[in-house]
mmCIF file of the N, C-alpha and C atoms, coordinates in Angstrom:
data_MODEL
# 
_entry.id   MODEL 
# 
loop_
_atom_site.group_PDB 
_atom_site.id 
_atom_site.type_symbol 
_atom_site.label_atom_id 
_atom_site.label_alt_id 
_atom_site.label_comp_id 
_atom_site.label_asym_id 
_atom_site.label_entity_id 
_atom_site.label_seq_id 
_atom_site.pdbx_PDB_ins_code 
_atom_site.Cartn_x 
_atom_site.Cartn_y 
_atom_site.Cartn_z 
_atom_site.occupancy 
_atom_site.B_iso_or_equiv 
_atom_site.pdbx_formal_charge 
_atom_site.auth_seq_id 
_atom_site.auth_comp_id 
_atom_site.auth_asym_id 
_atom_site.auth_atom_id 
_atom_site.pdbx_PDB_model_num 
ATOM 1   N N  . MET A 1 1  ? 26.077 40.676 -38.984 1.00 0.00 ? 1  MET A N  1 
ATOM 2   C CA . MET A 1 1  ? 25.201 41.498 -38.176 1.00 0.00 ? 1  MET A CA 1 
ATOM 3   C C  . MET A 1 1  ? 24.938 40.816 -36.834 1.00 0.00 ? 1  MET A C  1 
ATOM 4   N N  . THR A 1 2  ? 24.912 41.594 -35.785 1.00 0.00 ? 2  THR A N  1 
ATOM 5   C CA . THR A 1 2  ? 24.677 41.071 -34.448 1.00 0.00 ? 2  THR A CA 1 
ATOM 6   C C  . THR A 1 2  ? 23.181 40.886 -34.214 1.00 0.00 ? 2  THR A C  1 
ATOM 7   N N  . GLU A 1 3  ? 22.806 39.729 -33.676 1.00 0.00 ? 3  GLU A N  1 
ATOM 8   C CA . GLU A 1 3  ? 21.400 39.466 -33.374 1.00 0.00 ? 3  GLU A CA 1 
ATOM 9   C C  . GLU A 1 3  ? 20.973 40.279 -32.161 1.00 0.00 ? 3  GLU A C  1 
ATOM 10  N N  . LYS A 1 4  ? 19.801 40.901 -32.252 1.00 0.00 ? 4  LYS A N  1 
ATOM 11  C CA . LYS A 1 4  ? 19.297 41.715 -31.154 1.00 0.00 ? 4  LYS A CA 1 
ATOM 12  C C  . LYS A 1 4  ? 18.878 40.811 -29.992 1.00 0.00 ? 4  LYS A C  1 
ATOM 13  N N  . LEU A 1 5  ? 19.342 41.160 -28.819 1.00 0.00 ? 5  LEU A N  1 
ATOM 14  C CA . LEU A 1 5  ? 19.000 40.416 -27.610 1.00 0.00 ? 5  LEU A CA 1 
ATOM 15  C C  . LEU A 1 5  ? 17.769 41.056 -26.974 1.00 0.00 ? 5  LEU A C  1 
ATOM 16  N N  . CYS A 1 6  ? 17.189 40.383 -25.988 1.00 0.00 ? 6  CYS A N  1 
ATOM 17  C CA . CYS A 1 6  ? 15.950 40.835 -25.355 1.00 0.00 ? 6  CYS A CA 1 
ATOM 18  C C  . CYS A 1 6  ? 16.204 41.435 -23.972 1.00 0.00 ? 6  CYS A C  1 
ATOM 19  N N  . PHE A 1 7  ? 15.238 42.239 -23.532 1.00 0.00 ? 7  PHE A N  1 
ATOM 20  C CA . PHE A 1 7  ? 15.288 42.753 -22.171 1.00 0.00 ? 7  PHE A CA 1 
ATOM 21  C C  . PHE A 1 7  ? 15.341 41.586 -21.181 1.00 0.00 ? 7  PHE A C  1 
ATOM 22  N N  . TYR A 1 8  ? 16.130 41.769 -20.133 1.00 0.00 ? 8  TYR A N  1 
ATOM 23  C CA . TYR A 1 8  ? 16.270 40.833 -19.010 1.00 0.00 ? 8  TYR A CA 1 
ATOM 24  C C  . TYR A 1 8  ? 16.978 39.534 -19.390 1.00 0.00 ? 8  TYR A C  1 
ATOM 25  N N  . GLU A 1 9  ? 17.543 39.483 -20.586 1.00 0.00 ? 9  GLU A N  1 
ATOM 26  C CA . GLU A 1 9  ? 18.349 38.342 -20.986 1.00 0.00 ? 9  GLU A CA 1 
ATOM 27  C C  . GLU A 1 9  ? 19.729 38.483 -20.325 1.00 0.00 ? 9  GLU A C  1 
ATOM 28  N N  . GLU A 1 10 ? 20.249 37.379 -19.795 1.00 0.00 ? 10 GLU A N  1 
ATOM 29  C CA . GLU A 1 10 ? 21.567 37.432 -19.175 1.00 0.00 ? 10 GLU A CA 1 
ATOM 30  C C  . GLU A 1 10 ? 22.640 37.387 -20.264 1.00 0.00 ? 10 GLU A C  1 
ATOM 31  N N  . VAL A 1 11 ? 23.670 38.217 -20.085 1.00 0.00 ? 11 VAL A N  1 
ATOM 32  C CA . VAL A 1 11 ? 24.785 38.249 -21.018 1.00 0.00 ? 11 VAL A CA 1 
ATOM 33  C C  . VAL A 1 11 ? 26.104 38.160 -20.255 1.00 0.00 ? 11 VAL A C  1 
ATOM 34  N N  . GLU A 1 12 ? 27.131 37.734 -20.967 1.00 0.00 ? 12 GLU A N  1 
ATOM 35  C CA . GLU A 1 12 ? 28.498 37.733 -20.439 1.00 0.00 ? 12 GLU A CA 1 
ATOM 36  C C  . GLU A 1 12 ? 29.279 38.790 -21.211 1.00 0.00 ? 12 GLU A C  1 
ATOM 37  N N  . ILE A 1 13 ? 30.098 39.540 -20.512 1.00 0.00 ? 13 ILE A N  1 
ATOM 38  C CA . ILE A 1 13 ? 30.879 40.596 -21.131 1.00 0.00 ? 13 ILE A CA 1 
ATOM 39  C C  . ILE A 1 13 ? 32.130 39.988 -21.775 1.00 0.00 ? 13 ILE A C  1 
ATOM 40  N N  . LEU A 1 14 ? 32.362 40.336 -23.023 1.00 0.00 ? 14 LEU A N  1 
ATOM 41  C CA . LEU A 1 14 ? 33.463 39.776 -23.810 1.00 0.00 ? 14 LEU A CA 1 
ATOM 42  C C  . LEU A 1 14 ? 34.735 40.621 -23.709 1.00 0.00 ? 14 LEU A C  1 
ATOM 43  N N  . PRO A 1 15 ? 35.884 40.032 -24.037 1.00 0.00 ? 15 PRO A N  1 
ATOM 44  C CA . PRO A 1 15 ? 37.171 40.756 -23.968 1.00 0.00 ? 15 PRO A CA 1 
ATOM 45  C C  . PRO A 1 15 ? 37.282 41.947 -24.923 1.00 0.00 ? 15 PRO A C  1 
ATOM 46  N N  . THR A 1 16 ? 36.355 42.098 -25.861 1.00 0.00 ? 16 THR A N  1 
ATOM 47  C CA . THR A 1 16 ? 36.393 43.217 -26.799 1.00 0.00 ? 16 THR A CA 1 
ATOM 48  C C  . THR A 1 16 ? 35.971 44.543 -26.165 1.00 0.00 ? 16 THR A C  1 
ATOM 49  N N  . THR A 1 17 ? 35.376 44.501 -24.973 1.00 0.00 ? 17 THR A N  1 
ATOM 50  C CA . THR A 1 17 ? 34.901 45.720 -24.325 1.00 0.00 ? 17 THR A CA 1 
ATOM 51  C C  . THR A 1 17 ? 36.052 46.641 -23.924 1.00 0.00 ? 17 THR A C  1 
ATOM 52  N N  . MET A 1 18 ? 35.762 47.939 -23.909 1.00 0.00 ? 18 MET A N  1 
ATOM 53  C CA . MET A 1 18 ? 36.744 48.907 -23.418 1.00 0.00 ? 18 MET A CA 1 
ATOM 54  C C  . MET A 1 18 ? 36.734 48.942 -21.888 1.00 0.00 ? 18 MET A C  1 
ATOM 55  N N  . LEU A 1 19 ? 35.667 48.430 -21.291 1.00 0.00 ? 19 LEU A N  1 
ATOM 56  C CA . LEU A 1 19 ? 35.543 48.395 -19.820 1.00 0.00 ? 19 LEU A CA 1 
ATOM 57  C C  . LEU A 1 19 ? 36.125 47.074 -19.321 1.00 0.00 ? 19 LEU A C  1 
ATOM 58  N N  . LYS A 1 20 ? 37.439 47.004 -19.337 1.00 0.00 ? 20 LYS A N  1 
ATOM 59  C CA . LYS A 1 20 ? 38.163 45.745 -19.075 1.00 0.00 ? 20 LYS A CA 1 
ATOM 60  C C  . LYS A 1 20 ? 37.853 45.119 -17.714 1.00 0.00 ? 20 LYS A C  1 
ATOM 61  N N  . GLN A 1 21 ? 37.461 45.928 -16.723 1.00 0.00 ? 21 GLN A N  1 
ATOM 62  C CA . GLN A 1 21 ? 37.169 45.383 -15.395 1.00 0.00 ? 21 GLN A CA 1 
ATOM 63  C C  . GLN A 1 21 ? 35.937 44.473 -15.391 1.00 0.00 ? 21 GLN A C  1 
ATOM 64  N N  . PHE A 1 22 ? 35.154 44.503 -16.482 1.00 0.00 ? 22 PHE A N  1 
ATOM 65  C CA . PHE A 1 22 ? 33.935 43.691 -16.536 1.00 0.00 ? 22 PHE A CA 1 
ATOM 66  C C  . PHE A 1 22 ? 34.061 42.444 -17.403 1.00 0.00 ? 22 PHE A C  1 
ATOM 67  N N  . ILE A 1 23 ? 35.216 42.217 -17.999 1.00 0.00 ? 23 ILE A N  1 
ATOM 68  C CA . ILE A 1 23 ? 35.403 41.037 -18.853 1.00 0.00 ? 23 ILE A CA 1 
ATOM 69  C C  . ILE A 1 23 ? 35.081 39.769 -18.062 1.00 0.00 ? 23 ILE A C  1 
ATOM 70  N N  . GLY A 1 24 ? 34.231 38.935 -18.647 1.00 0.00 ? 24 GLY A N  1 
ATOM 71  C CA . GLY A 1 24 ? 33.857 37.664 -18.028 1.00 0.00 ? 24 GLY A CA 1 
ATOM 72  C C  . GLY A 1 24 ? 32.725 37.762 -17.025 1.00 0.00 ? 24 GLY A C  1 
ATOM 73  N N  . LYS A 1 25 ? 32.345 38.966 -16.659 1.00 0.00 ? 25 LYS A N  1 
ATOM 74  C CA . LYS A 1 25 ? 31.240 39.140 -15.699 1.00 0.00 ? 25 LYS A CA 1 
ATOM 75  C C  . LYS A 1 25 ? 29.912 38.959 -16.429 1.00 0.00 ? 25 LYS A C  1 
ATOM 76  N N  . LYS A 1 26 ? 28.884 38.651 -15.649 1.00 0.00 ? 26 LYS A N  1 
ATOM 77  C CA . LYS A 1 26 ? 27.552 38.449 -16.213 1.00 0.00 ? 26 LYS A CA 1 
ATOM 78  C C  . LYS A 1 26 ? 26.587 39.460 -15.630 1.00 0.00 ? 26 LYS A C  1 
ATOM 79  N N  . GLY A 1 27 ? 25.578 39.769 -16.411 1.00 0.00 ? 27 GLY A N  1 
ATOM 80  C CA . GLY A 1 27 ? 24.547 40.703 -15.970 1.00 0.00 ? 27 GLY A CA 1 
ATOM 81  C C  . GLY A 1 27 ? 23.334 40.580 -16.868 1.00 0.00 ? 27 GLY A C  1 
ATOM 82  N N  . ALA A 1 28 ? 22.318 41.382 -16.587 1.00 0.00 ? 28 ALA A N  1 
ATOM 83  C CA . ALA A 1 28 ? 21.070 41.327 -17.340 1.00 0.00 ? 28 ALA A CA 1 
ATOM 84  C C  . ALA A 1 28 ? 20.857 42.621 -18.120 1.00 0.00 ? 28 ALA A C  1 
ATOM 85  N N  . ILE A 1 29 ? 20.324 42.480 -19.313 1.00 0.00 ? 29 ILE A N  1 
ATOM 86  C CA . ILE A 1 29 ? 20.009 43.640 -20.146 1.00 0.00 ? 29 ILE A CA 1 
ATOM 87  C C  . ILE A 1 29 ? 18.796 44.368 -19.573 1.00 0.00 ? 29 ILE A C  1 
ATOM 88  N N  . VAL A 1 30 ? 18.982 45.640 -19.253 1.00 0.00 ? 30 VAL A N  1 
ATOM 89  C CA . VAL A 1 30 ? 17.879 46.449 -18.733 1.00 0.00 ? 30 VAL A CA 1 
ATOM 90  C C  . VAL A 1 30 ? 17.597 47.644 -19.642 1.00 0.00 ? 30 VAL A C  1 
ATOM 91  N N  . GLY A 1 31 ? 18.335 47.763 -20.730 1.00 0.00 ? 31 GLY A N  1 
ATOM 92  C CA . GLY A 1 31 ? 18.093 48.827 -21.697 1.00 0.00 ? 31 GLY A CA 1 
ATOM 93  C C  . GLY A 1 31 ? 18.711 48.467 -23.031 1.00 0.00 ? 31 GLY A C  1 
ATOM 94  N N  . ILE A 1 32 ? 18.072 48.954 -24.116 1.00 0.00 ? 32 ILE A N  1 
ATOM 95  C CA . ILE A 1 32 ? 18.557 48.675 -25.462 1.00 0.00 ? 32 ILE A CA 1 
ATOM 96  C C  . ILE A 1 32 ? 18.643 49.995 -26.217 1.00 0.00 ? 32 ILE A C  1 
ATOM 97  N N  . SER A 1 33 ? 19.821 50.275 -26.772 1.00 0.00 ? 33 SER A N  1 
ATOM 98  C CA . SER A 1 33 ? 20.027 51.492 -27.550 1.00 0.00 ? 33 SER A CA 1 
ATOM 99  C C  . SER A 1 33 ? 19.901 51.146 -29.025 1.00 0.00 ? 33 SER A C  1 
ATOM 100 N N  . GLU A 1 34 ? 18.814 51.642 -29.628 1.00 0.00 ? 34 GLU A N  1 
ATOM 101 C CA . GLU A 1 34 ? 18.534 51.325 -31.020 1.00 0.00 ? 34 GLU A CA 1 
ATOM 102 C C  . GLU A 1 34 ? 17.824 52.516 -31.654 1.00 0.00 ? 34 GLU A C  1 
ATOM 103 N N  . GLU A 1 35 ? 18.212 52.825 -32.900 1.00 0.00 ? 35 GLU A N  1 
ATOM 104 C CA . GLU A 1 35 ? 17.560 53.915 -33.616 1.00 0.00 ? 35 GLU A CA 1 
ATOM 105 C C  . GLU A 1 35 ? 17.544 53.608 -35.098 1.00 0.00 ? 35 GLU A C  1 
ATOM 106 N N  . ASP A 1 36 ? 16.397 53.800 -35.722 1.00 0.00 ? 36 ASP A N  1 
ATOM 107 C CA . ASP A 1 36 ? 16.236 53.545 -37.157 1.00 0.00 ? 36 ASP A CA 1 
ATOM 108 C C  . ASP A 1 36 ? 16.714 52.152 -37.560 1.00 0.00 ? 36 ASP A C  1 
ATOM 109 N N  . GLY A 1 37 ? 16.441 51.181 -36.720 1.00 0.00 ? 37 GLY A N  1 
ATOM 110 C CA . GLY A 1 37 ? 16.804 49.803 -37.018 1.00 0.00 ? 37 GLY A CA 1 
ATOM 111 C C  . GLY A 1 37 ? 18.262 49.465 -36.788 1.00 0.00 ? 37 GLY A C  1 
ATOM 112 N N  . ILE A 1 38 ? 19.036 50.421 -36.278 1.00 0.00 ? 38 ILE A N  1 
ATOM 113 C CA . ILE A 1 38 ? 20.454 50.174 -35.999 1.00 0.00 ? 38 ILE A CA 1 
ATOM 114 C C  . ILE A 1 38 ? 20.628 49.930 -34.506 1.00 0.00 ? 38 ILE A C  1 
ATOM 115 N N  . LEU A 1 39 ? 21.183 48.785 -34.162 1.00 0.00 ? 39 LEU A N  1 
ATOM 116 C CA . LEU A 1 39 ? 21.424 48.425 -32.768 1.00 0.00 ? 39 LEU A CA 1 
ATOM 117 C C  . LEU A 1 39 ? 22.790 48.946 -32.347 1.00 0.00 ? 39 LEU A C  1 
ATOM 118 N N  . TYR A 1 40 ? 22.805 49.809 -31.332 1.00 0.00 ? 40 TYR A N  1 
ATOM 119 C CA . TYR A 1 40 ? 24.063 50.398 -30.875 1.00 0.00 ? 40 TYR A CA 1 
ATOM 120 C C  . TYR A 1 40 ? 24.649 49.679 -29.671 1.00 0.00 ? 40 TYR A C  1 
ATOM 121 N N  . GLY A 1 41 ? 23.818 49.278 -28.729 1.00 0.00 ? 41 GLY A N  1 
ATOM 122 C CA . GLY A 1 41 ? 24.353 48.613 -27.552 1.00 0.00 ? 41 GLY A CA 1 
ATOM 123 C C  . GLY A 1 41 ? 23.297 48.346 -26.507 1.00 0.00 ? 41 GLY A C  1 
ATOM 124 N N  . TYR A 1 42 ? 23.783 47.945 -25.343 1.00 0.00 ? 42 TYR A N  1 
ATOM 125 C CA . TYR A 1 42 ? 22.903 47.528 -24.257 1.00 0.00 ? 42 TYR A CA 1 
ATOM 126 C C  . TYR A 1 42 ? 23.308 48.157 -22.930 1.00 0.00 ? 42 TYR A C  1 
ATOM 127 N N  . ALA A 1 43 ? 22.306 48.457 -22.130 1.00 0.00 ? 43 ALA A N  1 
ATOM 128 C CA . ALA A 1 43 ? 22.532 48.844 -20.745 1.00 0.00 ? 43 ALA A CA 1 
ATOM 129 C C  . ALA A 1 43 ? 22.430 47.550 -19.939 1.00 0.00 ? 43 ALA A C  1 
ATOM 130 N N  . VAL A 1 44 ? 23.484 47.244 -19.207 1.00 0.00 ? 44 VAL A N  1 
ATOM 131 C CA . VAL A 1 44 ? 23.560 45.963 -18.498 1.00 0.00 ? 44 VAL A CA 1 
ATOM 132 C C  . VAL A 1 44 ? 23.744 46.212 -17.008 1.00 0.00 ? 44 VAL A C  1 
ATOM 133 N N  . LEU A 1 45 ? 22.930 45.536 -16.226 1.00 0.00 ? 45 LEU A N  1 
ATOM 134 C CA . LEU A 1 45 ? 23.084 45.559 -14.775 1.00 0.00 ? 45 LEU A CA 1 
ATOM 135 C C  . LEU A 1 45 ? 23.910 44.330 -14.405 1.00 0.00 ? 45 LEU A C  1 
ATOM 136 N N  . ILE A 1 46 ? 25.194 44.559 -14.147 1.00 0.00 ? 46 ILE A N  1 
ATOM 137 C CA . ILE A 1 46 ? 26.107 43.471 -13.781 1.00 0.00 ? 46 ILE A CA 1 
ATOM 138 C C  . ILE A 1 46 ? 25.684 42.927 -12.413 1.00 0.00 ? 46 ILE A C  1 
ATOM 139 N N  . HIS A 1 47 ? 25.631 41.616 -12.296 1.00 0.00 ? 47 HIS A N  1 
ATOM 140 C CA . HIS A 1 47 ? 25.240 40.986 -11.028 1.00 0.00 ? 47 HIS A CA 1 
ATOM 141 C C  . HIS A 1 47 ? 26.126 41.511 -9.894  1.00 0.00 ? 47 HIS A C  1 
ATOM 142 N N  . GLY A 1 48 ? 25.495 41.945 -8.794  1.00 0.00 ? 48 GLY A N  1 
ATOM 143 C CA . GLY A 1 48 ? 26.228 42.419 -7.630  1.00 0.00 ? 48 GLY A CA 1 
ATOM 144 C C  . GLY A 1 48 ? 26.521 43.906 -7.649  1.00 0.00 ? 48 GLY A C  1 
ATOM 145 N N  . ARG A 1 49 ? 26.177 44.602 -8.735  1.00 0.00 ? 49 ARG A N  1 
ATOM 146 C CA . ARG A 1 49 ? 26.392 46.050 -8.826  1.00 0.00 ? 49 ARG A CA 1 
ATOM 147 C C  . ARG A 1 49 ? 25.059 46.783 -8.742  1.00 0.00 ? 49 ARG A C  1 
ATOM 148 N N  . GLU A 1 50 ? 25.125 48.030 -8.335  1.00 0.00 ? 50 GLU A N  1 
ATOM 149 C CA . GLU A 1 50 ? 23.914 48.847 -8.275  1.00 0.00 ? 50 GLU A CA 1 
ATOM 150 C C  . GLU A 1 50 ? 23.809 49.784 -9.468  1.00 0.00 ? 50 GLU A C  1 
ATOM 151 N N  . GLU A 1 51 ? 24.943 50.054 -10.136 1.00 0.00 ? 51 GLU A N  1 
ATOM 152 C CA . GLU A 1 51 ? 24.935 50.936 -11.296 1.00 0.00 ? 51 GLU A CA 1 
ATOM 153 C C  . GLU A 1 51 ? 24.789 50.141 -12.574 1.00 0.00 ? 51 GLU A C  1 
ATOM 154 N N  . ILE A 1 52 ? 24.237 50.801 -13.577 1.00 0.00 ? 52 ILE A N  1 
ATOM 155 C CA . ILE A 1 52 ? 24.075 50.198 -14.893 1.00 0.00 ? 52 ILE A CA 1 
ATOM 156 C C  . ILE A 1 52 ? 25.248 50.642 -15.763 1.00 0.00 ? 52 ILE A C  1 
ATOM 157 N N  . ASP A 1 53 ? 25.801 49.714 -16.521 1.00 0.00 ? 53 ASP A N  1 
ATOM 158 C CA . ASP A 1 53 ? 26.918 50.009 -17.415 1.00 0.00 ? 53 ASP A CA 1 
ATOM 159 C C  . ASP A 1 53 ? 26.481 49.738 -18.849 1.00 0.00 ? 53 ASP A C  1 
ATOM 160 N N  . CYS A 1 54 ? 27.029 50.502 -19.790 1.00 0.00 ? 54 CYS A N  1 
ATOM 161 C CA . CYS A 1 54 ? 26.653 50.377 -21.195 1.00 0.00 ? 54 CYS A CA 1 
ATOM 162 C C  . CYS A 1 54 ? 27.759 49.690 -21.993 1.00 0.00 ? 54 CYS A C  1 
ATOM 163 N N  . PHE A 1 55 ? 27.329 48.792 -22.873 1.00 0.00 ? 55 PHE A N  1 
ATOM 164 C CA . PHE A 1 55 ? 28.259 48.019 -23.686 1.00 0.00 ? 55 PHE A CA 1 
ATOM 165 C C  . PHE A 1 55 ? 27.805 48.007 -25.137 1.00 0.00 ? 55 PHE A C  1 
ATOM 166 N N  . ASP A 1 56 ? 28.778 48.016 -26.062 1.00 0.00 ? 56 ASP A N  1 
ATOM 167 C CA . ASP A 1 56 ? 28.463 47.847 -27.477 1.00 0.00 ? 56 ASP A CA 1 
ATOM 168 C C  . ASP A 1 56 ? 27.857 46.465 -27.674 1.00 0.00 ? 56 ASP A C  1 
ATOM 169 N N  . ALA A 1 57 ? 27.039 46.332 -28.692 1.00 0.00 ? 57 ALA A N  1 
ATOM 170 C CA . ALA A 1 57 ? 26.390 45.053 -28.972 1.00 0.00 ? 57 ALA A CA 1 
ATOM 171 C C  . ALA A 1 57 ? 27.411 43.941 -29.206 1.00 0.00 ? 57 ALA A C  1 
ATOM 172 N N  . LYS A 1 58 ? 28.568 44.273 -29.783 1.00 0.00 ? 58 LYS A N  1 
ATOM 173 C CA . LYS A 1 58 ? 29.587 43.254 -30.067 1.00 0.00 ? 58 LYS A CA 1 
ATOM 174 C C  . LYS A 1 58 ? 30.327 42.795 -28.819 1.00 0.00 ? 58 LYS A C  1 
ATOM 175 N N  . ASP A 1 59 ? 30.111 43.478 -27.700 1.00 0.00 ? 59 ASP A N  1 
ATOM 176 C CA . ASP A 1 59 ? 30.855 43.190 -26.474 1.00 0.00 ? 59 ASP A CA 1 
ATOM 177 C C  . ASP A 1 59 ? 30.106 42.312 -25.473 1.00 0.00 ? 59 ASP A C  1 
ATOM 178 N N  . VAL A 1 60 ? 28.954 41.804 -25.877 1.00 0.00 ? 60 VAL A N  1 
ATOM 179 C CA . VAL A 1 60 ? 28.188 40.923 -24.985 1.00 0.00 ? 60 VAL A CA 1 
ATOM 180 C C  . VAL A 1 60 ? 27.731 39.684 -25.751 1.00 0.00 ? 60 VAL A C  1 
ATOM 181 N N  . LYS A 1 61 ? 27.608 38.583 -25.012 1.00 0.00 ? 61 LYS A N  1 
ATOM 182 C CA . LYS A 1 61 ? 27.054 37.365 -25.625 1.00 0.00 ? 61 LYS A CA 1 
ATOM 183 C C  . LYS A 1 61 ? 26.037 36.771 -24.659 1.00 0.00 ? 61 LYS A C  1 
ATOM 184 N N  . PRO A 1 62 ? 24.952 36.216 -25.185 1.00 0.00 ? 62 PRO A N  1 
ATOM 185 C CA . PRO A 1 62 ? 23.913 35.643 -24.322 1.00 0.00 ? 62 PRO A CA 1 
ATOM 186 C C  . PRO A 1 62 ? 24.389 34.371 -23.635 1.00 0.00 ? 62 PRO A C  1 
ATOM 187 N N  . THR A 1 63 ? 23.903 34.160 -22.403 1.00 0.00 ? 63 THR A N  1 
ATOM 188 C CA . THR A 1 63 ? 24.238 32.937 -21.670 1.00 0.00 ? 63 THR A CA 1 
ATOM 189 C C  . THR A 1 63 ? 23.144 31.884 -21.808 1.00 0.00 ? 63 THR A C  1 
ATOM 190 N N  . GLY A 1 64 ? 21.971 32.306 -22.300 1.00 0.00 ? 64 GLY A N  1 
ATOM 191 C CA . GLY A 1 64 ? 20.844 31.390 -22.414 1.00 0.00 ? 64 GLY A CA 1 
ATOM 192 C C  . GLY A 1 64 ? 19.868 31.512 -21.257 1.00 0.00 ? 64 GLY A C  1 
ATOM 193 N N  . LYS A 1 65 ? 20.236 32.298 -20.254 1.00 0.00 ? 65 LYS A N  1 
ATOM 194 C CA . LYS A 1 65 ? 19.363 32.491 -19.092 1.00 0.00 ? 65 LYS A CA 1 
ATOM 195 C C  . LYS A 1 65 ? 18.535 33.755 -19.298 1.00 0.00 ? 65 LYS A C  1 
ATOM 196 N N  . ARG A 1 66 ? 17.314 33.725 -18.816 1.00 0.00 ? 66 ARG A N  1 
ATOM 197 C CA . ARG A 1 66 ? 16.420 34.874 -18.959 1.00 0.00 ? 66 ARG A CA 1 
ATOM 198 C C  . ARG A 1 66 ? 15.777 35.163 -17.608 1.00 0.00 ? 66 ARG A C  1 
ATOM 199 N N  . PHE A 1 67 ? 15.744 36.433 -17.241 1.00 0.00 ? 67 PHE A N  1 
ATOM 200 C CA . PHE A 1 67 ? 15.099 36.857 -15.999 1.00 0.00 ? 67 PHE A CA 1 
ATOM 201 C C  . PHE A 1 67 ? 13.740 37.465 -16.320 1.00 0.00 ? 67 PHE A C  1 
ATOM 202 N N  . LYS A 1 68 ? 12.988 37.773 -15.289 1.00 0.00 ? 68 LYS A N  1 
ATOM 203 C CA . LYS A 1 68 ? 11.697 38.449 -15.435 1.00 0.00 ? 68 LYS A CA 1 
ATOM 204 C C  . LYS A 1 68 ? 11.854 39.893 -14.985 1.00 0.00 ? 68 LYS A C  1 
ATOM 205 N N  . ARG A 1 69 ? 11.005 40.745 -15.478 1.00 0.00 ? 69 ARG A N  1 
ATOM 206 C CA . ARG A 1 69 ? 11.015 42.156 -15.088 1.00 0.00 ? 69 ARG A CA 1 
ATOM 207 C C  . ARG A 1 69 ? 10.939 42.298 -13.562 1.00 0.00 ? 69 ARG A C  1 
ATOM 208 N N  . GLU A 1 70 ? 10.135 41.469 -12.938 1.00 0.00 ? 70 GLU A N  1 
ATOM 209 C CA . GLU A 1 70 ? 9.938  41.514 -11.481 1.00 0.00 ? 70 GLU A CA 1 
ATOM 210 C C  . GLU A 1 70 ? 11.223 41.247 -10.701 1.00 0.00 ? 70 GLU A C  1 
ATOM 211 N N  . ASP A 1 71 ? 12.188 40.623 -11.338 1.00 0.00 ? 71 ASP A N  1 
ATOM 212 C CA . ASP A 1 71 ? 13.471 40.361 -10.672 1.00 0.00 ? 71 ASP A CA 1 
ATOM 213 C C  . ASP A 1 71 ? 14.252 41.645 -10.427 1.00 0.00 ? 71 ASP A C  1 
ATOM 214 N N  . PHE A 1 72 ? 13.891 42.714 -11.139 1.00 0.00 ? 72 PHE A N  1 
ATOM 215 C CA . PHE A 1 72 ? 14.643 43.954 -11.060 1.00 0.00 ? 72 PHE A CA 1 
ATOM 216 C C  . PHE A 1 72 ? 13.842 45.151 -10.574 1.00 0.00 ? 72 PHE A C  1 
ATOM 217 N N  . TYR A 1 73 ? 12.535 45.138 -10.780 1.00 0.00 ? 73 TYR A N  1 
ATOM 218 C CA . TYR A 1 73 ? 11.703 46.295 -10.420 1.00 0.00 ? 73 TYR A CA 1 
ATOM 219 C C  . TYR A 1 73 ? 10.583 45.907 -9.492  1.00 0.00 ? 73 TYR A C  1 
# 
């Protein structure tokens, strides 16, 4: 089972993603898709982009860095 990550936690996009152009890129979690205790994925704001992209939970790994809400809003 994949451990649930937190809002504003920095993640790196893994090679398992279908969005191959983002492999190895880093961004911050700005949304979490979860229902009935099932984690589906994350909305990630990739550093340097203005759009938010969605990734399956298995396609991201934490970097250990954490941002604050104020960094984004």
